[in-house]
TIKEVEX-928011 format. One record per residue (C-alpha): residue in three letters; x, y, z; residue number from 1. Coordinates in nm, 4 decimals, padded with zeros to 6 digits. Last residue first. Layout:
BEGIN
pt aa:ALA	px:X	py:Y	pz:Z	i:NUM $
...
This chain:
BEGIN
pt aa:UNK	px:-00.4533	py:07.8573	pz:-02.2503	i:311 $
pt aa:UNK	px:-00.3606	py:07.8111	pz:-02.6042	i:310 $
pt aa:UNK	px:-00.1950	py:07.4845	pz:-02.7054	i:309 $
pt aa:UNK	px:-00.5048	py:07.2527	pz:-02.7419	i:308 $
pt aa:UNK	px:-00.3917	py:06.8904	pz:-02.8029	i:307 $
pt aa:UNK	px:-00.4617	py:06.7737	pz:-03.1628	i:306 $
pt aa:UNK	px:-00.7825	py:06.7453	pz:-03.3349	i:305 $
pt aa:UNK	px:-00.8011	py:06.5597	pz:-03.6728	i:304 $
pt aa:UNK	px:-00.8739	py:06.6299	pz:-04.0359	i:303 $
pt aa:UNK	px:-00.8962	py:06.4430	pz:-04.3413	i:302 $
pt aa:UNK	px:-00.9333	py:06.6060	pz:-04.7142	i:301 $
pt aa:UNK	px:-00.9724	py:06.4402	pz:-05.0638	i:300 $
pt aa:UNK	px:-01.0047	py:06.5927	pz:-05.4038	i:299 $
pt aa:UNK	px:-01.0291	py:06.4050	pz:-05.7177	i:298 $
pt aa:UNK	px:-00.9925	py:06.5665	pz:-06.0681	i:297 $
pt aa:UNK	px:-01.0743	py:06.5599	pz:-06.4320	i:296 $
pt aa:UNK	px:-00.9786	py:06.8082	pz:-06.6797	i:295 $
pt aa:UNK	px:-01.0634	py:06.7817	pz:-07.0747	i:294 $
pt aa:UNK	px:-00.9245	py:07.0244	pz:-07.3078	i:293 $
pt aa:UNK	px:-00.9622	py:07.1368	pz:-07.6751	i:292 $
pt aa:UNK	px:-00.6869	py:07.3903	pz:-07.7739	i:291 $
pt aa:UNK	px:-00.7504	py:07.7292	pz:-07.9075	i:290 $
pt aa:UNK	px:-00.5650	py:07.9499	pz:-08.1601	i:289 $
pt aa:UNK	px:-00.4596	py:08.3095	pz:-08.1936	i:288 $
pt aa:UNK	px:-00.1210	py:08.3376	pz:-08.0250	i:287 $
pt aa:UNK	px:-00.2205	py:08.6156	pz:-07.8292	i:286 $
pt aa:UNK	px:-00.5611	py:08.4756	pz:-07.6973	i:285 $
pt aa:UNK	px:-00.4308	py:08.1231	pz:-07.6147	i:284 $
pt aa:UNK	px:-00.7977	py:07.9752	pz:-07.5928	i:283 $
pt aa:UNK	px:-00.8474	py:07.6674	pz:-07.3834	i:282 $
pt aa:UNK	px:-01.1329	py:07.4930	pz:-07.4945	i:281 $
pt aa:UNK	px:-01.4156	py:07.2641	pz:-07.3330	i:280 $
pt aa:UNK	px:-01.4428	py:06.9593	pz:-07.0700	i:279 $
pt aa:UNK	px:-01.4734	py:06.9403	pz:-06.6960	i:278 $
pt aa:UNK	px:-01.5564	py:06.6500	pz:-06.4876	i:277 $
pt aa:UNK	px:-01.5116	py:06.6630	pz:-06.0875	i:276 $
pt aa:UNK	px:-01.4408	py:06.4294	pz:-05.7902	i:275 $
pt aa:UNK	px:-01.5249	py:06.5208	pz:-05.4448	i:274 $
pt aa:UNK	px:-01.4221	py:06.3509	pz:-05.0977	i:273 $
pt aa:UNK	px:-01.4255	py:06.4996	pz:-04.7549	i:272 $
pt aa:UNK	px:-01.3374	py:06.3917	pz:-04.4016	i:271 $
pt aa:UNK	px:-01.3693	py:06.4982	pz:-04.0429	i:270 $
pt aa:UNK	px:-01.4749	py:06.8412	pz:-04.0712	i:269 $
pt aa:UNK	px:-01.4981	py:07.0331	pz:-03.7511	i:268 $
pt aa:UNK	px:-01.7942	py:07.0979	pz:-03.5539	i:267 $
pt aa:UNK	px:-01.6456	py:06.9705	pz:-03.2253	i:266 $
pt aa:UNK	px:-01.9594	py:06.7563	pz:-03.1195	i:265 $
pt aa:UNK	px:-02.0928	py:06.6931	pz:-03.4490	i:264 $
pt aa:UNK	px:-01.8067	py:06.6105	pz:-03.6234	i:263 $
pt aa:UNK	px:-01.8664	py:06.7196	pz:-03.9898	i:262 $
pt aa:UNK	px:-01.8616	py:06.4557	pz:-04.2878	i:261 $
pt aa:UNK	px:-01.8325	py:06.5467	pz:-04.6558	i:260 $
pt aa:UNK	px:-01.9834	py:06.4269	pz:-04.9852	i:259 $
pt aa:UNK	px:-01.8996	py:06.4956	pz:-05.3480	i:258 $
pt aa:UNK	px:-02.0117	py:06.5376	pz:-05.7165	i:257 $
pt aa:UNK	px:-01.8975	py:06.7801	pz:-05.9534	i:256 $
pt aa:UNK	px:-02.0009	py:06.8738	pz:-06.2874	i:255 $
pt aa:UNK	px:-01.8859	py:07.0167	pz:-06.6302	i:254 $
pt aa:UNK	px:-01.8525	py:07.3089	pz:-06.8694	i:253 $
pt aa:UNK	px:-01.5391	py:07.5118	pz:-06.9662	i:252 $
pt aa:UNK	px:-01.4445	py:07.7735	pz:-07.1910	i:251 $
pt aa:UNK	px:-01.1014	py:07.9106	pz:-07.0634	i:250 $
pt aa:UNK	px:-00.9151	py:08.2210	pz:-07.1788	i:249 $
pt aa:UNK	px:-00.5562	py:08.2743	pz:-07.1524	i:248 $
pt aa:UNK	px:-00.3567	py:08.5653	pz:-07.2103	i:247 $
pt aa:UNK	px:00.0216	py:08.4940	pz:-07.3267	i:246 $
pt aa:UNK	px:00.3548	py:08.4166	pz:-07.2285	i:245 $
pt aa:UNK	px:00.4347	py:08.5711	pz:-06.8605	i:244 $
pt aa:UNK	px:00.0561	py:08.4926	pz:-06.7802	i:243 $
pt aa:UNK	px:-00.2439	py:08.6767	pz:-06.7998	i:242 $
pt aa:UNK	px:-00.5769	py:08.5055	pz:-06.7074	i:241 $
pt aa:UNK	px:-00.8613	py:08.6523	pz:-06.9457	i:240 $
pt aa:UNK	px:-01.1416	py:08.8709	pz:-06.7656	i:239 $
pt aa:UNK	px:-01.4361	py:08.6763	pz:-06.7837	i:238 $
pt aa:UNK	px:-01.6831	py:08.7490	pz:-07.0805	i:237 $
pt aa:UNK	px:-01.7317	py:08.4071	pz:-07.1975	i:236 $
pt aa:UNK	px:-01.8339	py:08.3009	pz:-06.8492	i:235 $
pt aa:UNK	px:-01.7243	py:07.9513	pz:-06.7378	i:234 $
pt aa:UNK	px:-01.9290	py:07.6702	pz:-06.6506	i:233 $
pt aa:UNK	px:-01.9685	py:07.4376	pz:-06.3417	i:232 $
pt aa:UNK	px:-02.2880	py:07.2244	pz:-06.2436	i:231 $
pt aa:UNK	px:-02.2657	py:07.0933	pz:-05.8868	i:230 $
pt aa:UNK	px:-02.3942	py:06.8054	pz:-05.6763	i:229 $
pt aa:UNK	px:-02.3216	py:06.7868	pz:-05.2692	i:228 $
pt aa:UNK	px:-02.3685	py:06.4989	pz:-05.0241	i:227 $
pt aa:UNK	px:-02.3815	py:06.6058	pz:-04.6360	i:226 $
pt aa:UNK	px:-02.2868	py:06.3806	pz:-04.3640	i:225 $
pt aa:UNK	px:-02.3569	py:06.4744	pz:-04.0026	i:224 $
pt aa:UNK	px:-02.1552	py:06.3631	pz:-03.6980	i:223 $
pt aa:UNK	px:-02.1458	py:06.2460	pz:-03.3457	i:222 $
pt aa:UNK	px:-02.5140	py:06.1777	pz:-03.2534	i:221 $
pt aa:UNK	px:-02.5945	py:06.0682	pz:-03.6058	i:220 $
pt aa:UNK	px:-02.7436	py:06.2581	pz:-03.8946	i:219 $
pt aa:UNK	px:-02.7318	py:06.1120	pz:-04.2468	i:218 $
pt aa:UNK	px:-02.8404	py:06.2732	pz:-04.5961	i:217 $
pt aa:UNK	px:-02.8272	py:06.6267	pz:-04.5718	i:216 $
pt aa:UNK	px:-02.8373	py:06.7370	pz:-04.9315	i:215 $
pt aa:UNK	px:-02.6316	py:07.0414	pz:-05.0723	i:214 $
pt aa:UNK	px:-02.6834	py:07.1650	pz:-05.4123	i:213 $
pt aa:UNK	px:-02.4022	py:07.3823	pz:-05.5900	i:212 $
pt aa:UNK	px:-02.4400	py:07.6149	pz:-05.8907	i:211 $
pt aa:UNK	px:-02.0774	py:07.6766	pz:-05.9657	i:210 $
pt aa:UNK	px:-01.9566	py:07.9705	pz:-06.1944	i:209 $
pt aa:UNK	px:-01.6218	py:07.9418	pz:-06.3232	i:208 $
pt aa:UNK	px:-01.4994	py:08.3242	pz:-06.3986	i:207 $
pt aa:UNK	px:-01.2174	py:08.2717	pz:-06.6326	i:206 $
pt aa:UNK	px:-01.0522	py:07.9419	pz:-06.4733	i:205 $
pt aa:UNK	px:-00.9880	py:08.1785	pz:-06.1798	i:204 $
pt aa:UNK	px:-01.2217	py:08.4607	pz:-06.0890	i:203 $
pt aa:UNK	px:-01.4255	py:08.1646	pz:-05.9049	i:202 $
pt aa:UNK	px:-01.8221	py:08.2515	pz:-05.9173	i:201 $
pt aa:UNK	px:-02.0703	py:08.1489	pz:-05.6668	i:200 $
pt aa:UNK	px:-02.4491	py:07.9953	pz:-05.6482	i:199 $
pt aa:UNK	px:-02.5912	py:07.7978	pz:-05.3687	i:198 $
pt aa:UNK	px:-02.8626	py:07.5727	pz:-05.3356	i:197 $
pt aa:UNK	px:-03.0177	py:07.4008	pz:-05.0414	i:196 $
pt aa:UNK	px:-03.1319	py:07.0564	pz:-04.9054	i:195 $
pt aa:UNK	px:-03.2966	py:06.8920	pz:-04.6043	i:194 $
pt aa:UNK	px:-03.3483	py:06.5277	pz:-04.6348	i:193 $
pt aa:UNK	px:-03.2243	py:06.4407	pz:-04.3044	i:192 $
pt aa:UNK	px:-03.2817	py:06.7013	pz:-04.0542	i:191 $
pt aa:UNK	px:-02.9639	py:06.9396	pz:-04.0114	i:190 $
pt aa:UNK	px:-03.1560	py:07.2786	pz:-04.0625	i:189 $
pt aa:UNK	px:-02.9399	py:07.5377	pz:-04.2165	i:188 $
pt aa:UNK	px:-02.8146	py:07.8338	pz:-04.0194	i:187 $
pt aa:UNK	px:-02.4357	py:07.7699	pz:-04.0767	i:186 $
pt aa:UNK	px:-02.4382	py:07.5625	pz:-04.3994	i:185 $
pt aa:UNK	px:-02.2545	py:07.8006	pz:-04.6851	i:184 $
pt aa:UNK	px:-01.9170	py:07.6155	pz:-04.7002	i:183 $
pt aa:UNK	px:-01.6352	py:07.7889	pz:-04.5250	i:182 $
pt aa:UNK	px:-01.2619	py:07.6832	pz:-04.6354	i:181 $
pt aa:UNK	px:-01.3578	py:07.6860	pz:-05.0006	i:180 $
pt aa:UNK	px:-01.2038	py:07.5187	pz:-05.2651	i:179 $
pt aa:UNK	px:-01.5145	py:07.3941	pz:-05.4440	i:178 $
pt aa:UNK	px:-01.6792	py:07.7486	pz:-05.3973	i:177 $
pt aa:UNK	px:-01.8287	py:07.8624	pz:-05.0559	i:176 $
pt aa:UNK	px:-01.6909	py:08.2310	pz:-05.1446	i:175 $
pt aa:UNK	px:-01.4440	py:08.2899	pz:-04.8572	i:174 $
pt aa:UNK	px:-01.1635	py:08.0347	pz:-04.9199	i:173 $
pt aa:UNK	px:-01.1822	py:08.0401	pz:-05.2802	i:172 $
pt aa:UNK	px:-01.1589	py:08.4101	pz:-05.2955	i:171 $
pt aa:UNK	px:-00.8498	py:08.4254	pz:-05.0938	i:170 $
pt aa:UNK	px:-00.6769	py:08.1306	pz:-05.2834	i:169 $
pt aa:UNK	px:-00.7561	py:08.2911	pz:-05.6032	i:168 $
pt aa:UNK	px:-00.6101	py:08.6287	pz:-05.4773	i:167 $
pt aa:UNK	px:-00.2839	py:08.4721	pz:-05.3512	i:166 $
pt aa:UNK	px:-00.2211	py:08.3225	pz:-05.6992	i:165 $
pt aa:UNK	px:-00.2769	py:08.6290	pz:-05.8938	i:164 $
pt aa:UNK	px:-00.0852	py:08.8469	pz:-05.6282	i:163 $
pt aa:UNK	px:00.2193	py:08.6121	pz:-05.6895	i:162 $
pt aa:UNK	px:00.1829	py:08.6335	pz:-06.0728	i:161 $
pt aa:UNK	px:00.1910	py:09.0044	pz:-06.0533	i:160 $
pt aa:UNK	px:00.4823	py:09.0105	pz:-05.8194	i:159 $
pt aa:UNK	px:00.6893	py:08.8068	pz:-06.0578	i:158 $
pt aa:UNK	px:00.5906	py:09.0181	pz:-06.3556	i:157 $
pt aa:UNK	px:00.6959	py:09.3531	pz:-06.1394	i:156 $
pt aa:UNK	px:01.0168	py:09.1706	pz:-06.0192	i:155 $
pt aa:UNK	px:01.1083	py:09.0679	pz:-06.3931	i:154 $
pt aa:UNK	px:01.0341	py:08.7580	pz:-06.5310	i:153 $
pt aa:UNK	px:01.1310	py:08.3862	pz:-06.4061	i:152 $
pt aa:UNK	px:01.2881	py:08.3163	pz:-06.0673	i:151 $
pt aa:UNK	px:00.9907	py:08.3049	pz:-05.8302	i:150 $
pt aa:UNK	px:01.0925	py:08.2522	pz:-05.4630	i:149 $
pt aa:UNK	px:01.1070	py:08.6595	pz:-05.3999	i:148 $
pt aa:UNK	px:00.7282	py:08.6742	pz:-05.5351	i:147 $
pt aa:UNK	px:00.5921	py:08.3948	pz:-05.3460	i:146 $
pt aa:UNK	px:00.7676	py:08.5466	pz:-05.0258	i:145 $
pt aa:UNK	px:00.6252	py:08.8913	pz:-05.1101	i:144 $
pt aa:UNK	px:00.2652	py:08.7405	pz:-05.1476	i:143 $
pt aa:UNK	px:00.3152	py:08.5465	pz:-04.8084	i:142 $
pt aa:UNK	px:00.3888	py:08.8807	pz:-04.6526	i:141 $
pt aa:UNK	px:00.0983	py:09.0534	pz:-04.8054	i:140 $
pt aa:UNK	px:-00.1363	py:08.7631	pz:-04.7293	i:139 $
pt aa:UNK	px:-00.1123	py:08.7921	pz:-04.3570	i:138 $
pt aa:UNK	px:-00.4480	py:08.9473	pz:-04.2346	i:137 $
pt aa:UNK	px:-00.7795	py:08.8158	pz:-04.3440	i:136 $
pt aa:UNK	px:-01.1304	py:08.9863	pz:-04.2310	i:135 $
pt aa:UNK	px:-01.4928	py:08.9201	pz:-04.2122	i:134 $
pt aa:UNK	px:-01.4622	py:08.5415	pz:-04.3120	i:133 $
pt aa:UNK	px:-01.8306	py:08.3708	pz:-04.3068	i:132 $
pt aa:UNK	px:-01.9680	py:08.1556	pz:-04.0469	i:131 $
pt aa:UNK	px:-02.2848	py:08.3847	pz:-04.0137	i:130 $
pt aa:UNK	px:-02.3300	py:08.3803	pz:-03.6570	i:129 $
pt aa:UNK	px:-01.9745	py:08.3727	pz:-03.5485	i:128 $
pt aa:UNK	px:-01.8380	py:08.5995	pz:-03.8201	i:127 $
pt aa:UNK	px:-01.4882	py:08.4847	pz:-03.8584	i:126 $
pt aa:UNK	px:-01.1651	py:08.6859	pz:-03.8386	i:125 $
pt aa:UNK	px:-00.8858	py:08.4834	pz:-04.0128	i:124 $
pt aa:UNK	px:-00.5113	py:08.5216	pz:-03.9605	i:123 $
pt aa:UNK	px:-00.2863	py:08.3896	pz:-04.2163	i:122 $
pt aa:UNK	px:00.0395	py:08.1911	pz:-04.1209	i:121 $
pt aa:UNK	px:00.3876	py:08.1484	pz:-04.2856	i:120 $
pt aa:UNK	px:00.5346	py:07.8112	pz:-04.1310	i:119 $
pt aa:UNK	px:00.6094	py:07.6690	pz:-04.4374	i:118 $
pt aa:UNK	px:00.5911	py:07.9008	pz:-04.7338	i:117 $
pt aa:UNK	px:01.0087	py:07.9306	pz:-04.7650	i:116 $
pt aa:UNK	px:01.0331	py:07.5744	pz:-04.7822	i:115 $
pt aa:UNK	px:00.8175	py:07.5754	pz:-05.0895	i:114 $
pt aa:UNK	px:01.0470	py:07.7831	pz:-05.2448	i:113 $
pt aa:UNK	px:01.3561	py:07.6021	pz:-05.1267	i:112 $
pt aa:UNK	px:01.2042	py:07.2693	pz:-05.2760	i:111 $
pt aa:UNK	px:01.1618	py:07.4846	pz:-05.5937	i:110 $
pt aa:UNK	px:01.5089	py:07.5733	pz:-05.6234	i:109 $
pt aa:UNK	px:01.6232	py:07.2367	pz:-05.5250	i:108 $
pt aa:UNK	px:01.3977	py:07.0668	pz:-05.7624	i:107 $
pt aa:UNK	px:01.5750	py:07.2366	pz:-06.0760	i:106 $
pt aa:UNK	px:01.6067	py:06.8909	pz:-06.2523	i:105 $
pt aa:UNK	px:01.4115	py:06.6373	pz:-06.0442	i:104 $
pt aa:UNK	px:01.5961	py:06.4207	pz:-05.8188	i:103 $
pt aa:UNK	px:01.3426	py:06.4957	pz:-05.5493	i:102 $
pt aa:UNK	px:01.4411	py:06.3104	pz:-05.1973	i:101 $
pt aa:UNK	px:01.2210	py:06.3920	pz:-04.9063	i:100 $
pt aa:UNK	px:01.4163	py:06.4790	pz:-04.5908	i:99 $
pt aa:UNK	px:01.4257	py:06.8512	pz:-04.6998	i:98 $
pt aa:UNK	px:01.0303	py:06.8664	pz:-04.6678	i:97 $
pt aa:UNK	px:00.8715	py:07.1098	pz:-04.8738	i:96 $
pt aa:UNK	px:00.8500	py:06.8827	pz:-05.1566	i:95 $
pt aa:UNK	px:00.8979	py:06.8866	pz:-05.5196	i:94 $
pt aa:UNK	px:00.8632	py:06.6166	pz:-05.8107	i:93 $
pt aa:UNK	px:00.8693	py:06.6861	pz:-06.1675	i:92 $
pt aa:UNK	px:00.8203	py:06.3727	pz:-06.4095	i:91 $
pt aa:UNK	px:00.9157	py:06.2778	pz:-06.7724	i:90 $
pt aa:UNK	px:00.8357	py:06.0049	pz:-07.0224	i:89 $
pt aa:UNK	px:00.4797	py:06.0514	pz:-07.0887	i:88 $
pt aa:UNK	px:00.3609	py:06.3048	pz:-06.8531	i:87 $
pt aa:UNK	px:00.4072	py:06.3776	pz:-06.4764	i:86 $
pt aa:UNK	px:00.3602	py:06.6321	pz:-06.2251	i:85 $
pt aa:UNK	px:00.4297	py:06.5936	pz:-05.8445	i:84 $
pt aa:UNK	px:00.3912	py:06.8600	pz:-05.6124	i:83 $
pt aa:UNK	px:00.4018	py:06.8775	pz:-05.2193	i:82 $
pt aa:UNK	px:00.3621	py:07.1546	pz:-04.9434	i:81 $
pt aa:UNK	px:00.3753	py:07.0769	pz:-04.5627	i:80 $
pt aa:UNK	px:00.3037	py:07.2902	pz:-04.2458	i:79 $
pt aa:UNK	px:00.1259	py:07.5998	pz:-04.3903	i:78 $
pt aa:UNK	px:-00.0436	py:07.7877	pz:-04.0974	i:77 $
pt aa:UNK	px:-00.4165	py:07.8979	pz:-04.0430	i:76 $
pt aa:UNK	px:-00.4341	py:08.1249	pz:-03.7156	i:75 $
pt aa:UNK	px:-00.7896	py:08.1756	pz:-03.6224	i:74 $
pt aa:UNK	px:-00.9923	py:08.4625	pz:-03.4505	i:73 $
pt aa:UNK	px:-01.3777	py:08.3911	pz:-03.3814	i:72 $
pt aa:UNK	px:-01.6225	py:08.6758	pz:-03.3805	i:71 $
pt aa:UNK	px:-01.9476	py:08.8129	pz:-03.2227	i:70 $
pt aa:UNK	px:-01.9747	py:08.6747	pz:-02.8801	i:69 $
pt aa:UNK	px:-01.6020	py:08.6219	pz:-02.8243	i:68 $
pt aa:UNK	px:-01.3635	py:08.3477	pz:-02.9501	i:67 $
pt aa:UNK	px:-00.9671	py:08.3865	pz:-02.9509	i:66 $
pt aa:UNK	px:-00.6836	py:08.2409	pz:-03.1096	i:65 $
pt aa:UNK	px:-00.8258	py:07.9210	pz:-03.2428	i:64 $
pt aa:UNK	px:-00.5637	py:07.7132	pz:-03.4244	i:63 $
pt aa:UNK	px:-00.5767	py:07.5655	pz:-03.7806	i:62 $
pt aa:UNK	px:-00.2872	py:07.3866	pz:-03.8988	i:61 $
pt aa:UNK	px:-00.2452	py:07.3017	pz:-04.2411	i:60 $
pt aa:UNK	px:-00.1246	py:07.0236	pz:-04.4713	i:59 $
pt aa:UNK	px:-00.0952	py:07.0189	pz:-04.8451	i:58 $
pt aa:UNK	px:-00.0597	py:06.7572	pz:-05.1085	i:57 $
pt aa:UNK	px:-00.0646	py:06.8111	pz:-05.4598	i:56 $
pt aa:UNK	px:-00.0799	py:06.5486	pz:-05.7494	i:55 $
pt aa:UNK	px:-00.0519	py:06.6375	pz:-06.1276	i:54 $
pt aa:UNK	px:-00.1085	py:06.4285	pz:-06.4278	i:53 $
pt aa:UNK	px:-00.0698	py:06.5570	pz:-06.7737	i:52 $
pt aa:UNK	px:-00.1956	py:06.4105	pz:-07.0895	i:51 $
pt aa:UNK	px:-00.1244	py:06.5022	pz:-07.4619	i:50 $
pt aa:UNK	px:-00.3281	py:06.4234	pz:-07.7476	i:49 $
pt aa:UNK	px:-00.2589	py:06.4773	pz:-08.0904	i:48 $
pt aa:UNK	px:-00.5073	py:06.5884	pz:-08.3379	i:47 $
pt aa:UNK	px:-00.3245	py:06.9349	pz:-08.3847	i:46 $
pt aa:UNK	px:-00.3177	py:06.9739	pz:-08.0449	i:45 $
pt aa:UNK	px:-00.5742	py:06.8048	pz:-07.8315	i:44 $
pt aa:UNK	px:-00.5050	py:06.8495	pz:-07.4274	i:43 $
pt aa:UNK	px:-00.5885	py:06.5970	pz:-07.1775	i:42 $
pt aa:UNK	px:-00.5515	py:06.7414	pz:-06.7971	i:41 $
pt aa:UNK	px:-00.5756	py:06.4882	pz:-06.5005	i:40 $
pt aa:UNK	px:-00.5839	py:06.6223	pz:-06.1591	i:39 $
pt aa:UNK	px:-00.5406	py:06.5000	pz:-05.8056	i:38 $
pt aa:UNK	px:-00.5791	py:06.7220	pz:-05.5029	i:37 $
pt aa:UNK	px:-00.4939	py:06.5992	pz:-05.1632	i:36 $
pt aa:UNK	px:-00.5493	py:06.8051	pz:-04.8550	i:35 $
pt aa:UNK	px:-00.4354	py:06.7173	pz:-04.4803	i:34 $
pt aa:UNK	px:-00.5924	py:06.9287	pz:-04.2103	i:33 $
pt aa:UNK	px:-00.4400	py:06.9536	pz:-03.8550	i:32 $
pt aa:UNK	px:-00.6514	py:07.0856	pz:-03.5629	i:31 $
pt aa:UNK	px:-00.6324	py:07.3160	pz:-03.2700	i:30 $
pt aa:UNK	px:-00.9214	py:07.4304	pz:-03.0163	i:29 $
pt aa:UNK	px:-00.7239	py:07.6696	pz:-02.7926	i:28 $
pt aa:UNK	px:-01.0158	py:07.9286	pz:-02.7744	i:27 $
pt aa:UNK	px:-01.3460	py:07.7796	pz:-02.8625	i:26 $
pt aa:UNK	px:-01.5571	py:07.6324	pz:-03.1577	i:25 $
pt aa:UNK	px:-01.9192	py:07.6180	pz:-03.2133	i:24 $
pt aa:UNK	px:-02.0314	py:07.8026	pz:-03.5039	i:23 $
pt aa:UNK	px:-02.3710	py:07.6988	pz:-03.5699	i:22 $
pt aa:UNK	px:-02.5679	py:07.4212	pz:-03.8080	i:21 $
pt aa:UNK	px:-02.9367	py:07.3881	pz:-03.7177	i:20 $
pt aa:UNK	px:-03.1510	py:07.1802	pz:-03.4889	i:19 $
pt aa:UNK	px:-02.8989	py:07.2396	pz:-03.2156	i:18 $
pt aa:UNK	px:-02.8376	py:06.9777	pz:-02.9639	i:17 $
pt aa:UNK	px:-02.4763	py:06.9166	pz:-03.0050	i:16 $
pt aa:UNK	px:-02.3766	py:07.2599	pz:-03.1255	i:15 $
pt aa:UNK	px:-02.2869	py:07.3033	pz:-03.4970	i:14 $
pt aa:UNK	px:-01.9752	py:07.3630	pz:-03.7201	i:13 $
pt aa:UNK	px:-01.8388	py:07.3535	pz:-04.0624	i:12 $
pt aa:UNK	px:-01.5204	py:07.4426	pz:-04.2358	i:11 $
pt aa:UNK	px:-01.4359	py:07.2945	pz:-04.5624	i:10 $
pt aa:UNK	px:-01.0907	py:07.2973	pz:-04.7385	i:9 $
pt aa:UNK	px:-01.0259	py:07.2974	pz:-05.1370	i:8 $
pt aa:UNK	px:-00.6956	py:07.5087	pz:-05.2139	i:7 $
pt aa:UNK	px:-00.6795	py:07.5976	pz:-05.5770	i:6 $
pt aa:UNK	px:-00.3964	py:07.4459	pz:-05.7217	i:5 $
pt aa:UNK	px:-00.0607	py:07.5437	pz:-05.7645	i:4 $
pt aa:UNK	px:00.2608	py:07.4231	pz:-05.9431	i:3 $
pt aa:UNK	px:00.0489	py:07.4002	pz:-06.2574	i:2 $
pt aa:UNK	px:00.0410	py:07.7725	pz:-06.2410	i:1 $
């Protein structure tokens, strides 16, 4: 699970002279989006603290395949995946780029695992008026590739882990959470000082509930800047996370703060930054004990337009 992170990409759009955010992309629009997620996990086991740092880098291609009065169809493809995890006296590094040197034990297998995902695409159908996802296609193929790339456990266990990973990504993309591709801003006024709140829940991390406030702080002819503040808490009745070794139940509380900018003409995110702090316990249900944990992280996103490829 350390090798994966909830994906955190935002999608927002508005026409140049509109008073509200609206979807305003067209067939052939093509963007490259880079995501960096840095996380520190501190565990306290029998009075001794251990710290693990993880940095994940992802690059995606978003291409608009079709646009009509009701929907947009986009192709989202993985272009690059990198992961570095380190603790005291050890480090693991993996990368989907064959030219990147990774001398970590077992890196060849993991590099191949990531390389198998590069070029894999998901087709998204968006509701033009609401800015929400109506349908997604292509996840089954990615699920099978994930299961085939994993080497531990039985075929059924690997498939279960792969489905869990894909489910967390799909949910994060569509519910407006911290790893969402589509923030709930369509239809909101873009006046400076305008504010609204959204509540949503992520199944991963034991039903993490996010109460997020959005605040428009700057409106320029070419961009809009919005800040966010969030409270995060897990549900004590959420379904435990099942791994090959045990059942895990998180009990966490914390906050997240961030800001993002949207290009007002193209309607695509240009940059995002966010920080979060969580604290609580990690309960190993089958083993009968809990571990105090602290999580902190930083997320950054940059996106750029590339030459349109579809006529």
